[in-house]
PDB file of N, H, CA, C and O in Angstrom:
ATOM      1  N   MET A   1       0.827  -1.197   0.000  1.00  0.00           N
ATOM      2  CA  MET A   1       0.000   0.000   0.000  1.00  0.00           C
ATOM      3  C   MET A   1       0.867   1.255   0.000  1.00  0.00           C
ATOM      4  O   MET A   1       0.588   2.209  -0.726  1.00  0.00           O
ATOM      5  N   ALA A   2       1.910   1.251   0.810  1.00  0.00           N
ATOM      6  H   ALA A   2       2.137   0.476   1.399  1.00  0.00           H
ATOM      7  CA  ALA A   2       2.756   2.438   0.904  1.00  0.00           C
ATOM      8  C   ALA A   2       3.387   2.770  -0.441  1.00  0.00           C
ATOM      9  O   ALA A   2       3.478   3.938  -0.818  1.00  0.00           O
ATOM     10  N   ASN A   3       3.825   1.739  -1.166  1.00  0.00           N
ATOM     11  H   ASN A   3       3.751   0.790  -0.860  1.00  0.00           H
ATOM     12  CA  ASN A   3       4.424   2.001  -2.465  1.00  0.00           C
ATOM     13  C   ASN A   3       3.424   2.638  -3.413  1.00  0.00           C
ATOM     14  O   ASN A   3       3.790   3.497  -4.215  1.00  0.00           O
ATOM     15  N   ASN A   4       2.170   2.228  -3.329  1.00  0.00           N
ATOM     16  H   ASN A   4       1.873   1.530  -2.677  1.00  0.00           H
ATOM     17  CA  ASN A   4       1.133   2.810  -4.159  1.00  0.00           C
ATOM     18  C   ASN A   4       0.934   4.290  -3.807  1.00  0.00           C
ATOM     19  O   ASN A   4       0.828   5.134  -4.697  1.00  0.00           O
ATOM     20  N   LEU A   5       0.884   4.599  -2.514  1.00  0.00           N
ATOM     21  H   LEU A   5       0.971   3.914  -1.791  1.00  0.00           H
ATOM     22  CA  LEU A   5       0.743   5.993  -2.090  1.00  0.00           C
ATOM     23  C   LEU A   5       1.966   6.805  -2.485  1.00  0.00           C
ATOM     24  O   LEU A   5       1.854   7.960  -2.898  1.00  0.00           O
ATOM     25  N   PHE A   6       3.120   6.196  -2.354  1.00  0.00           N
ATOM     26  H   PHE A   6       3.211   5.258  -2.018  1.00  0.00           H
ATOM     27  CA  PHE A   6       4.363   6.861  -2.735  1.00  0.00           C
ATOM     28  C   PHE A   6       4.339   7.199  -4.225  1.00  0.00           C
ATOM     29  O   PHE A   6       4.693   8.310  -4.619  1.00  0.00           O
ATOM     30  N   GLN A   7       3.923   6.242  -5.046  1.00  0.00           N
ATOM     31  H   GLN A   7       3.636   5.339  -4.726  1.00  0.00           H
ATOM     32  CA  GLN A   7       3.864   6.467  -6.496  1.00  0.00           C
ATOM     33  C   GLN A   7       2.828   7.535  -6.839  1.00  0.00           C
ATOM     34  O   GLN A   7       3.055   8.349  -7.735  1.00  0.00           O
ATOM     35  N   GLN A   8       1.701   7.542  -6.141  1.00  0.00           N
ATOM     36  H   GLN A   8       1.517   6.881  -5.413  1.00  0.00           H
ATOM     37  CA  GLN A   8       0.689   8.564  -6.379  1.00  0.00           C
ATOM     38  C   GLN A   8       1.240   9.950  -6.055  1.00  0.00           C
ATOM     39  O   GLN A   8       0.979  10.910  -6.779  1.00  0.00           O
ATOM     40  N   ALA A   9       1.993  10.051  -4.979  1.00  0.00           N
ATOM     41  H   ALA A   9       2.205   9.271  -4.391  1.00  0.00           H
ATOM     42  CA  ALA A   9       2.585  11.336  -4.608  1.00  0.00           C
ATOM     43  C   ALA A   9       3.567  11.797  -5.674  1.00  0.00           C
ATOM     44  O   ALA A   9       3.560  12.962  -6.070  1.00  0.00           O
ATOM     45  N   LYS A  10       4.411  10.882  -6.139  1.00  0.00           N
ATOM     46  H   LYS A  10       4.416   9.935  -5.818  1.00  0.00           H
ATOM     47  CA  LYS A  10       5.368  11.229  -7.188  1.00  0.00           C
ATOM     48  C   LYS A  10       4.646  11.705  -8.449  1.00  0.00           C
ATOM     49  O   LYS A  10       5.030  12.707  -9.054  1.00  0.00           O
ATOM     50  N   ASN A  11       3.610  10.984  -8.834  1.00  0.00           N
ATOM     51  H   ASN A  11       3.299  10.171  -8.343  1.00  0.00           H
ATOM     52  CA  ASN A  11       2.857  11.339 -10.041  1.00  0.00           C
ATOM     53  C   ASN A  11       2.189  12.701  -9.893  1.00  0.00           C
ATOM     54  O   ASN A  11       2.191  13.499 -10.830  1.00  0.00           O
ATOM     55  N   ALA A  12       1.625  12.968  -8.734  1.00  0.00           N
ATOM     56  H   ALA A  12       1.624  12.320  -7.972  1.00  0.00           H
ATOM     57  CA  ALA A  12       0.935  14.241  -8.507  1.00  0.00           C
ATOM     58  C   ALA A  12       1.904  15.418  -8.610  1.00  0.00           C
ATOM     59  O   ALA A  12       1.596  16.428  -9.242  1.00  0.00           O
ATOM     60  N   VAL A  13       3.058  15.287  -7.996  1.00  0.00           N
ATOM     61  H   VAL A  13       3.309  14.467  -7.482  1.00  0.00           H
ATOM     62  CA  VAL A  13       4.044  16.374  -8.056  1.00  0.00           C
ATOM     63  C   VAL A  13       4.573  16.528  -9.476  1.00  0.00           C
ATOM     64  O   VAL A  13       4.775  17.648  -9.945  1.00  0.00           O
ATOM     65  N   GLN A  14       4.793  15.431 -10.149  1.00  0.00           N
ATOM     66  H   GLN A  14       4.628  14.522  -9.768  1.00  0.00           H
ATOM     67  CA  GLN A  14       5.282  15.484 -11.524  1.00  0.00           C
ATOM     68  C   GLN A  14       4.293  16.215 -12.433  1.00  0.00           C
ATOM     69  O   GLN A  14       4.698  17.018 -13.274  1.00  0.00           O
ATOM     70  N   GLN A  15       3.013  15.940 -12.267  1.00  0.00           N
ATOM     71  H   GLN A  15       2.684  15.288 -11.584  1.00  0.00           H
ATOM     72  CA  GLN A  15       1.998  16.617 -13.075  1.00  0.00           C
ATOM     73  C   GLN A  15       2.014  18.123 -12.826  1.00  0.00           C
ATOM     74  O   GLN A  15       1.853  18.916 -13.754  1.00  0.00           O
ATOM     75  N   ILE A  16       2.207  18.500 -11.590  1.00  0.00           N
ATOM     76  H   ILE A  16       2.338  17.856 -10.837  1.00  0.00           H
ATOM     77  CA  ILE A  16       2.217  19.923 -11.249  1.00  0.00           C
ATOM     78  C   ILE A  16       3.459  20.605 -11.795  1.00  0.00           C
ATOM     79  O   ILE A  16       3.374  21.705 -12.342  1.00  0.00           O
ATOM     80  N   THR A  17       4.609  19.967 -11.653  1.00  0.00           N
ATOM     81  H   THR A  17       4.679  19.074 -11.208  1.00  0.00           H
ATOM     82  CA  THR A  17       5.840  20.607 -12.113  1.00  0.00           C
ATOM     83  C   THR A  17       5.915  20.655 -13.636  1.00  0.00           C
ATOM     84  O   THR A  17       6.614  21.504 -14.189  1.00  0.00           O
ATOM     85  N   ASN A  18       5.212  19.762 -14.321  1.00  0.00           N
ATOM     86  H   ASN A  18       4.644  19.072 -13.873  1.00  0.00           H
ATOM     87  CA  ASN A  18       5.230  19.747 -15.781  1.00  0.00           C
ATOM     88  C   ASN A  18       4.060  20.499 -16.406  1.00  0.00           C
ATOM     89  O   ASN A  18       4.060  20.758 -17.609  1.00  0.00           O
ATOM     90  N   GLY A  19       3.071  20.849 -15.599  1.00  0.00           N
ATOM     91  H   GLY A  19       3.072  20.639 -14.621  1.00  0.00           H
ATOM     92  CA  GLY A  19       1.858  21.445 -16.144  1.00  0.00           C
ATOM     93  C   GLY A  19       1.834  22.956 -16.064  1.00  0.00           C
ATOM     94  O   GLY A  19       2.712  23.590 -15.479  1.00  0.00           O
ATOM     95  N   GLN A  20       0.812  23.505 -16.663  1.00  0.00           N
ATOM     96  H   GLN A  20       0.099  22.990 -17.139  1.00  0.00           H
ATOM     97  CA  GLN A  20       0.560  24.939 -16.614  1.00  0.00           C
ATOM     98  C   GLN A  20      -0.863  25.134 -16.110  1.00  0.00           C
ATOM     99  O   GLN A  20      -1.703  24.242 -16.231  1.00  0.00           O
ATOM    100  N   ASN A  21      -1.121  26.297 -15.550  1.00  0.00           N
ATOM    101  H   ASN A  21      -0.438  27.021 -15.452  1.00  0.00           H
ATOM    102  CA  ASN A  21      -2.450  26.610 -15.033  1.00  0.00           C
ATOM    103  C   ASN A  21      -2.942  25.558 -14.042  1.00  0.00           C
ATOM    104  O   ASN A  21      -4.070  25.074 -14.131  1.00  0.00           O
ATOM    105  N   ILE A  22      -2.080  25.225 -13.110  1.00  0.00           N
ATOM    106  H   ILE A  22      -1.164  25.619 -13.037  1.00  0.00           H
ATOM    107  CA  ILE A  22      -2.419  24.247 -12.083  1.00  0.00           C
ATOM    108  C   ILE A  22      -3.223  24.950 -10.994  1.00  0.00           C
ATOM    109  O   ILE A  22      -2.838  26.017 -10.517  1.00  0.00           O
ATOM    110  N   SER A  23      -4.328  24.351 -10.612  1.00  0.00           N
ATOM    111  H   SER A  23      -4.641  23.484 -11.000  1.00  0.00           H
ATOM    112  CA  SER A  23      -5.188  24.969  -9.607  1.00  0.00           C
ATOM    113  C   SER A  23      -4.632  24.738  -8.203  1.00  0.00           C
ATOM    114  O   SER A  23      -3.811  23.848  -7.980  1.00  0.00           O
ATOM    115  N   GLN A  24      -5.093  25.549  -7.278  1.00  0.00           N
ATOM    116  H   GLN A  24      -5.760  26.272  -7.459  1.00  0.00           H
ATOM    117  CA  GLN A  24      -4.703  25.375  -5.885  1.00  0.00           C
ATOM    118  C   GLN A  24      -5.197  24.022  -5.373  1.00  0.00           C
ATOM    119  O   GLN A  24      -4.554  23.401  -4.527  1.00  0.00           O
ATOM    120  N   GLN A  25      -6.313  23.581  -5.877  1.00  0.00           N
ATOM    121  H   GLN A  25      -6.835  24.086  -6.565  1.00  0.00           H
ATOM    122  CA  GLN A  25      -6.857  22.278  -5.488  1.00  0.00           C
ATOM    123  C   GLN A  25      -5.913  21.152  -5.910  1.00  0.00           C
ATOM    124  O   GLN A  25      -5.712  20.196  -5.161  1.00  0.00           O
ATOM    125  N   ASP A  26      -5.336  21.261  -7.102  1.00  0.00           N
ATOM    126  H   ASP A  26      -5.499  22.037  -7.711  1.00  0.00           H
ATOM    127  CA  ASP A  26      -4.375  20.259  -7.567  1.00  0.00           C
ATOM    128  C   ASP A  26      -3.140  20.237  -6.670  1.00  0.00           C
ATOM    129  O   ASP A  26      -2.625  19.171  -6.334  1.00  0.00           O
ATOM    130  N   LYS A  27      -2.674  21.418  -6.289  1.00  0.00           N
ATOM    131  H   LYS A  27      -3.093  22.284  -6.562  1.00  0.00           H
ATOM    132  CA  LYS A  27      -1.509  21.508  -5.419  1.00  0.00           C
ATOM    133  C   LYS A  27      -1.802  20.905  -4.052  1.00  0.00           C
ATOM    134  O   LYS A  27      -0.956  20.224  -3.472  1.00  0.00           O
ATOM    135  N   GLN A  28      -2.996  21.157  -3.545  1.00  0.00           N
ATOM    136  H   GLN A  28      -3.683  21.710  -4.017  1.00  0.00           H
ATOM    137  CA  GLN A  28      -3.377  20.594  -2.248  1.00  0.00           C
ATOM    138  C   GLN A  28      -3.488  19.076  -2.336  1.00  0.00           C
ATOM    139  O   GLN A  28      -3.106  18.369  -1.403  1.00  0.00           O
ATOM    140  N   ALA A  29      -4.003  18.579  -3.438  1.00  0.00           N
ATOM    141  H   ALA A  29      -4.314  19.153  -4.196  1.00  0.00           H
ATOM    142  CA  ALA A  29      -4.111  17.134  -3.618  1.00  0.00           C
ATOM    143  C   ALA A  29      -2.730  16.488  -3.636  1.00  0.00           C
ATOM    144  O   ALA A  29      -2.537  15.411  -3.074  1.00  0.00           O
ATOM    145  N   ALA A  30      -1.775  17.145  -4.281  1.00  0.00           N
ATOM    146  H   ALA A  30      -1.932  18.020  -4.738  1.00  0.00           H
ATOM    147  CA  ALA A  30      -0.406  16.627  -4.302  1.00  0.00           C
ATOM    148  C   ALA A  30       0.185  16.618  -2.899  1.00  0.00           C
ATOM    149  O   ALA A  30       0.840  15.653  -2.506  1.00  0.00           O
ATOM    150  N   GLN A  31      -0.043  17.683  -2.145  1.00  0.00           N
ATOM    151  H   GLN A  31      -0.575  18.467  -2.464  1.00  0.00           H
ATOM    152  CA  GLN A  31       0.461  17.752  -0.776  1.00  0.00           C
ATOM    153  C   GLN A  31      -0.179  16.662   0.079  1.00  0.00           C
ATOM    154  O   GLN A  31       0.499  16.026   0.886  1.00  0.00           O
ATOM    155  N   ASN A  32      -1.469  16.448  -0.095  1.00  0.00           N
ATOM    156  H   ASN A  32      -2.019  16.964  -0.751  1.00  0.00           H
ATOM    157  CA  ASN A  32      -2.160  15.395   0.646  1.00  0.00           C
ATOM    158  C   ASN A  32      -1.604  14.013   0.301  1.00  0.00           C
ATOM    159  O   ASN A  32      -1.457  13.157   1.173  1.00  0.00           O
ATOM    160  N   ALA A  33      -1.300  13.809  -0.970  1.00  0.00           N
ATOM    161  H   ALA A  33      -1.420  14.505  -1.679  1.00  0.00           H
ATOM    162  CA  ALA A  33      -0.734  12.525  -1.398  1.00  0.00           C
ATOM    163  C   ALA A  33       0.626  12.298  -0.746  1.00  0.00           C
ATOM    164  O   ALA A  33       0.943  11.186  -0.324  1.00  0.00           O
ATOM    165  N   ILE A  34       1.424  13.356  -0.669  1.00  0.00           N
ATOM    166  H   ILE A  34       1.166  14.259  -1.013  1.00  0.00           H
ATOM    167  CA  ILE A  34       2.733  13.247  -0.020  1.00  0.00           C
ATOM    168  C   ILE A  34       2.565  12.880   1.444  1.00  0.00           C
ATOM    169  O   ILE A  34       3.238  11.980   1.946  1.00  0.00           O
ATOM    170  N   GLN A  35       1.673  13.575   2.125  1.00  0.00           N
ATOM    171  H   GLN A  35       1.126  14.307   1.717  1.00  0.00           H
ATOM    172  CA  GLN A  35       1.472  13.312   3.547  1.00  0.00           C
ATOM    173  C   GLN A  35       0.957  11.886   3.785  1.00  0.00           C
ATOM    174  O   GLN A  35       1.372  11.232   4.742  1.00  0.00           O
ATOM    175  N   SER A  36       0.075  11.414   2.939  1.00  0.00           N
ATOM    176  H   SER A  36      -0.262  11.946   2.162  1.00  0.00           H
ATOM    177  CA  SER A  36      -0.433  10.051   3.069  1.00  0.00           C
ATOM    178  C   SER A  36       0.676   9.027   2.852  1.00  0.00           C
ATOM    179  O   SER A  36       0.727   8.001   3.532  1.00  0.00           O
ATOM    180  N   ALA A  37       1.550   9.309   1.915  1.00  0.00           N
ATOM    181  H   ALA A  37       1.509  10.142   1.364  1.00  0.00           H
ATOM    182  CA  ALA A  37       2.632   8.373   1.602  1.00  0.00           C
ATOM    183  C   ALA A  37       3.642   8.263   2.743  1.00  0.00           C
ATOM    184  O   ALA A  37       4.277   7.221   2.902  1.00  0.00           O
ATOM    185  N   TYR A  38       3.799   9.317   3.534  1.00  0.00           N
ATOM    186  H   TYR A  38       3.283  10.164   3.404  1.00  0.00           H
ATOM    187  CA  TYR A  38       4.744   9.290   4.653  1.00  0.00           C
ATOM    188  C   TYR A  38       4.418   8.188   5.661  1.00  0.00           C
ATOM    189  O   TYR A  38       5.322   7.629   6.283  1.00  0.00           O
ATOM    190  N   THR A  39       3.154   7.880   5.823  1.00  0.00           N
ATOM    191  H   THR A  39       2.419   8.334   5.319  1.00  0.00           H
ATOM    192  CA  THR A  39       2.709   6.985   6.881  1.00  0.00           C
ATOM    193  C   THR A  39       3.471   5.663   6.905  1.00  0.00           C
ATOM    194  O   THR A  39       3.937   5.235   7.961  1.00  0.00           O
ATOM    195  N   ASN A  40       3.598   5.023   5.764  1.00  0.00           N
ATOM    196  H   ASN A  40       3.219   5.371   4.906  1.00  0.00           H
ATOM    197  CA  ASN A  40       4.235   3.709   5.706  1.00  0.00           C
ATOM    198  C   ASN A  40       5.471   3.686   4.818  1.00  0.00           C
ATOM    199  O   ASN A  40       5.887   2.626   4.350  1.00  0.00           O
ATOM    200  N   ALA A  41       6.051   4.846   4.588  1.00  0.00           N
ATOM    201  H   ALA A  41       5.713   5.707   4.968  1.00  0.00           H
ATOM    202  CA  ALA A  41       7.201   4.929   3.694  1.00  0.00           C
ATOM    203  C   ALA A  41       8.472   4.426   4.373  1.00  0.00           C
ATOM    204  O   ALA A  41       8.647   4.554   5.585  1.00  0.00           O
ATOM    205  N   THR A  42       9.341   3.860   3.565  1.00  0.00           N
ATOM    206  H   THR A  42       9.199   3.757   2.581  1.00  0.00           H
ATOM    207  CA  THR A  42      10.664   3.474   4.050  1.00  0.00           C
ATOM    208  C   THR A  42      11.485   4.744   4.245  1.00  0.00           C
ATOM    209  O   THR A  42      11.097   5.801   3.748  1.00  0.00           O
ATOM    210  N   PRO A  43      12.610   4.668   4.957  1.00  0.00           N
ATOM    211  CA  PRO A  43      13.457   5.861   5.102  1.00  0.00           C
ATOM    212  C   PRO A  43      13.884   6.456   3.754  1.00  0.00           C
ATOM    213  O   PRO A  43      13.970   7.676   3.613  1.00  0.00           O
ATOM    214  N   GLU A  44      14.146   5.609   2.782  1.00  0.00           N
ATOM    215  H   GLU A  44      14.075   4.618   2.897  1.00  0.00           H
ATOM    216  CA  GLU A  44      14.532   6.107   1.454  1.00  0.00           C
ATOM    217  C   GLU A  44      13.372   6.835   0.786  1.00  0.00           C
ATOM    218  O   GLU A  44      13.552   7.884   0.168  1.00  0.00           O
ATOM    219  N   GLU A  45      12.185   6.264   0.920  1.00  0.00           N
ATOM    220  H   GLU A  45      12.039   5.412   1.423  1.00  0.00           H
ATOM    221  CA  GLU A  45      11.001   6.906   0.351  1.00  0.00           C
ATOM    222  C   GLU A  45      10.711   8.220   1.063  1.00  0.00           C
ATOM    223  O   GLU A  45      10.321   9.198   0.423  1.00  0.00           O
ATOM    224  N   GLN A  46      10.897   8.254   2.377  1.00  0.00           N
ATOM    225  H   GLN A  46      11.213   7.460   2.896  1.00  0.00           H
ATOM    226  CA  GLN A  46      10.684   9.492   3.124  1.00  0.00           C
ATOM    227  C   GLN A  46      11.620  10.594   2.633  1.00  0.00           C
ATOM    228  O   GLN A  46      11.226  11.755   2.532  1.00  0.00           O
ATOM    229  N   GLN A  47      12.845  10.223   2.334  1.00  0.00           N
ATOM    230  H   GLN A  47      13.165   9.279   2.415  1.00  0.00           H
ATOM    231  CA  GLN A  47      13.792  11.213   1.821  1.00  0.00           C
ATOM    232  C   GLN A  47      13.324  11.750   0.465  1.00  0.00           C
ATOM    233  O   GLN A  47      13.396  12.952   0.207  1.00  0.00           O
ATOM    234  N   GLU A  48      12.854  10.865  -0.381  1.00  0.00           N
ATOM    235  H   GLU A  48      12.797   9.889  -0.172  1.00  0.00           H
ATOM    236  CA  GLU A  48      12.359  11.312  -1.687  1.00  0.00           C
ATOM    237  C   GLU A  48      11.084  12.137  -1.537  1.00  0.00           C
ATOM    238  O   GLU A  48      10.877  13.095  -2.282  1.00  0.00           O
ATOM    239  N   LEU A  49      10.238  11.779  -0.588  1.00  0.00           N
ATOM    240  H   LEU A  49      10.407  11.002   0.018  1.00  0.00           H
ATOM    241  CA  LEU A  49       9.027  12.561  -0.335  1.00  0.00           C
ATOM    242  C   LEU A  49       9.390  13.977   0.114  1.00  0.00           C
ATOM    243  O   LEU A  49       8.706  14.935  -0.247  1.00  0.00           O
ATOM    244  N   GLN A  50      10.449  14.114   0.889  1.00  0.00           N
ATOM    245  H   GLN A  50      11.005  13.337   1.182  1.00  0.00           H
ATOM    246  CA  GLN A  50      10.912  15.443   1.295  1.00  0.00           C
ATOM    247  C   GLN A  50      11.333  16.247   0.069  1.00  0.00           C
ATOM    248  O   GLN A  50      11.066  17.446  -0.017  1.00  0.00           O
ATOM    249  N   GLN A  51      11.988  15.584  -0.875  1.00  0.00           N
ATOM    250  H   GLN A  51      12.205  14.610  -0.805  1.00  0.00           H
ATOM    251  CA  GLN A  51      12.377  16.266  -2.111  1.00  0.00           C
ATOM    252  C   GLN A  51      11.149  16.666  -2.925  1.00  0.00           C
ATOM    253  O   GLN A  51      11.122  17.740  -3.527  1.00  0.00           O
ATOM    254  N   LEU A  52      10.147  15.813  -2.943  1.00  0.00           N
ATOM    255  H   LEU A  52      10.169  14.941  -2.454  1.00  0.00           H
ATOM    256  CA  LEU A  52       8.913  16.145  -3.649  1.00  0.00           C
ATOM    257  C   LEU A  52       8.229  17.356  -3.020  1.00  0.00           C
ATOM    258  O   LEU A  52       7.712  18.223  -3.725  1.00  0.00           O
ATOM    259  N   GLU A  53       8.230  17.408  -1.680  1.00  0.00           N
ATOM    260  H   GLU A  53       8.650  16.703  -1.107  1.00  0.00           H
ATOM    261  CA  GLU A  53       7.658  18.569  -0.992  1.00  0.00           C
ATOM    262  C   GLU A  53       8.407  19.841  -1.369  1.00  0.00           C
ATOM    263  O   GLU A  53       7.799  20.893  -1.572  1.00  0.00           O
ATOM    264  N   GLN A  54       9.721  19.738  -1.459  1.00  0.00           N
ATOM    265  H   GLN A  54      10.214  18.884  -1.294  1.00  0.00           H
ATOM    266  CA  GLN A  54      10.529  20.903  -1.844  1.00  0.00           C
ATOM    267  C   GLN A  54      10.170  21.348  -3.263  1.00  0.00           C
ATOM    268  O   GLN A  54      10.030  22.544  -3.519  1.00  0.00           O
ATOM    269  N   GLN A  55      10.021  20.402  -4.176  1.00  0.00           N
ATOM    270  H   GLN A  55      10.135  19.431  -3.967  1.00  0.00           H
ATOM    271  CA  GLN A  55       9.629  20.745  -5.546  1.00  0.00           C
ATOM    272  C   GLN A  55       8.276  21.445  -5.563  1.00  0.00           C
ATOM    273  O   GLN A  55       8.077  22.408  -6.302  1.00  0.00           O
ATOM    274  N   LEU A  56       7.366  20.964  -4.758  1.00  0.00           N
ATOM    275  H   LEU A  56       7.528  20.181  -4.158  1.00  0.00           H
ATOM    276  CA  LEU A  56       6.031  21.550  -4.687  1.00  0.00           C
ATOM    277  C   LEU A  56       6.107  22.974  -4.146  1.00  0.00           C
ATOM    278  O   LEU A  56       5.447  23.873  -4.666  1.00  0.00           O
ATOM    279  N   ARG A  57       6.906  23.180  -3.111  1.00  0.00           N
ATOM    280  H   ARG A  57       7.442  22.449  -2.688  1.00  0.00           H
ATOM    281  CA  ARG A  57       7.076  24.529  -2.557  1.00  0.00           C
ATOM    282  C   ARG A  57       7.686  25.468  -3.596  1.00  0.00           C
ATOM    283  O   ARG A  57       7.246  26.609  -3.735  1.00  0.00           O
ATOM    284  N   GLN A  58       8.686  24.999  -4.317  1.00  0.00           N
ATOM    285  H   GLN A  58       9.044  24.072  -4.204  1.00  0.00           H
ATOM    286  CA  GLN A  58       9.302  25.824  -5.344  1.00  0.00           C
ATOM    287  C   GLN A  58       8.300  26.169  -6.443  1.00  0.00           C
ATOM    288  O   GLN A  58       8.286  27.296  -6.939  1.00  0.00           O
ATOM    289  N   GLN A  59       7.484  25.227  -6.815  1.00  0.00           N
ATOM    290  H   GLN A  59       7.497  24.312  -6.412  1.00  0.00           H
ATOM    291  CA  GLN A  59       6.466  25.467  -7.843  1.00  0.00           C
ATOM    292  C   GLN A  59       5.480  26.527  -7.366  1.00  0.00           C
ATOM    293  O   GLN A  59       5.059  27.385  -8.143  1.00  0.00           O
ATOM    294  N   ASN A  60       5.111  26.466  -6.082  1.00  0.00           N
ATOM    295  H   ASN A  60       5.452  25.769  -5.451  1.00  0.00           H
ATOM    296  CA  ASN A  60       4.195  27.465  -5.532  1.00  0.00           C
ATOM    297  C   ASN A  60       4.814  28.855  -5.538  1.00  0.00           C
ATOM    298  O   ASN A  60       4.104  29.842  -5.729  1.00  0.00           O
ATOM    299  N   GLU A  61       6.122  28.953  -5.333  1.00  0.00           N
ATOM    300  H   GLU A  61       6.700  28.151  -5.178  1.00  0.00           H
ATOM    301  CA  GLU A  61       6.793  30.246  -5.345  1.00  0.00           C
ATOM    302  C   GLU A  61       6.867  30.835  -6.736  1.00  0.00           C
ATOM    303  O   GLU A  61       6.810  32.053  -6.906  1.00  0.00           O
ATOM    304  N   ILE A  62       6.993  29.971  -7.737  1.00  0.00           N
ATOM    305  H   ILE A  62       7.039  28.982  -7.599  1.00  0.00           H
ATOM    306  CA  ILE A  62       7.094  30.429  -9.123  1.00  0.00           C
ATOM    307  C   ILE A  62       5.776  31.020  -9.599  1.00  0.00           C
ATOM    308  O   ILE A  62       5.753  32.020 -10.317  1.00  0.00           O
ATOM    309  N   GLN A  63       4.673  30.388  -9.190  1.00  0.00           N
ATOM    310  H   GLN A  63       4.691  29.576  -8.607  1.00  0.00           H
ATOM    311  CA  GLN A  63       3.369  30.821  -9.705  1.00  0.00           C
ATOM    312  C   GLN A  63       2.697  31.790  -8.789  1.00  0.00           C
ATOM    313  O   GLN A  63       1.592  32.248  -9.078  1.00  0.00           O
TER     314      GLN A  63
END
C-alpha cells in the first residue's frame, strides 16, 4: 500500500511541475498525497518525499 501511495505522490508532483495553469486544489491534492505516503514509507522513500515537498514549494513560489 505504501508504495502505491508513494507512487501517487510522485505522479501528482510530476503533473504539477510539468503542467501549466495548475489549480490550488491540484496543489493541495499533491500535498495530501505526499502526507499520506509518509505513513508507511521506508526511510529512502521518506527522503524522496521530502524532495517532492521541496519541488512543490518551489512550484508554488514560481506561480
